N, C-alpha and C positions, 0 to 999 in steps of 0.2 A: 825031652823035646815036647812031648804031649802036655806035660805039666806046664811048661812055659807058654805054649799056645792057649791052654785053658786059662791060665792067669791073665794073659793079655786080653783074651776075649771077655772074661769076667769083669775085668776093670772097665772095658769098653762099654759093656751093658750097664754096669753100675752107673757110669758117667751119663749115659744116655737117659737112664731112668731118673737120676738126680735132676737133670736138666729139664725133663718133662715135669717133674714135681714142682720145680721152681716156677716154670711157666704157668702151671695150673694154679698154683697158689697166688701168683701175681694176678691172674684173671679173676680169681674169687675175691681177692683183696680189693680190686677195682670195683667190682660189683657191690660189695659190702659198703665201701666208702660213698659210692654214688647213690645207693638206694636206702641205706640206713643211717649212716654217720652224718652226712651233709644235711638232709632234712631234719634230723634230730637236733643238730647243732643250731640250725636256723630257727626252728620252733622254739628251742630253749632261749635263744636271744631274744625272740619276739616276746615270749611270755614273761621274761625277766625285765622287760622295759628297755631293752637296748636295740630298738628298731632302727636307730640311726646307724647302727653297725651292721644289722642283719640285711637291710635293704641294699646297700652297696655290694655286699658279698653276693647276694642273689642276682643282682644286675651283672656283675662280673662273670659269675658262673653261667648265667643265661647266655651272654655274649659269646663266651668261649664255646659253649655248646652249639650255638648258631654258626659260628665261623668254622668250627671243625666238622659240621655236618652230622654230628652224632645225634 
């Protein structure tokens, strides 16, 4: 009986911690993409001469940020 209760609670704690880890990694990934990857890609496009592609991407991202209020 005690073993079964322990196993159920152990699985419950494991699932909760796994869910917390997924949520934290999702938040960290969003920060990395917004602060590191997107500016790096836009600067790379600009320096490689693809300003015709970088400018519309920058405008779309700017409008999305303006609309969502972030």
